[in-house]
Phi, psi and omega in degrees: 000129177259123185239338184257179177290134184233121181259013179300131186246005176271166177296134174262126179247126177254105183263329183215155175073207183228126173264124182247127174246131181264351177216149177303322182286348179280351184268006179084194189244357188237189181300147171246115177266100187261110177250006182226258179221133174238122180247128174261095184263072188261117174273339177243173178286127185224152177249133176251108180271352183288141169284134180254132177220169177109171183260008180285174181273142173249126182239129174252122177229174182085162187280344185281176176264130172253112181259121178265125187245343186278129179286156176076017181277150175205156179215172174284249178279140177241129180232118176260104183265338182201155179066216184227137168254121187241132180256116181238008183279160170287142178083186185267166174243121182269137177213142177292320175209159185216128180222132176246119182290160176301131181092345176260165181220162175229136177229144172237114183260134177289148176263126179254130179253133180263000000 
């Protein structure tokens, strides 16, 4: 479980098990290559600036909003179990399957360019 601010700038690869981040800033500064499970366990509103890639599962839990900002992201299965998963990136987000549990929400916000 990653809980503190992380300034790691190399690619993070998740090959087995589940990597849990409790804050957007705990996930480092670079791409996350997810081949297993990545859980965004956010109790508060958090921003994920990392590009997400790989065929692993993305899980959103906790009461907070998780905002994904990196363009070109994709994951395998996406499960929103709690709070909100919000897409604010340019372009689409690819997923093999997507499920939002009762009581959880998903939002896609348009990007306005001035």
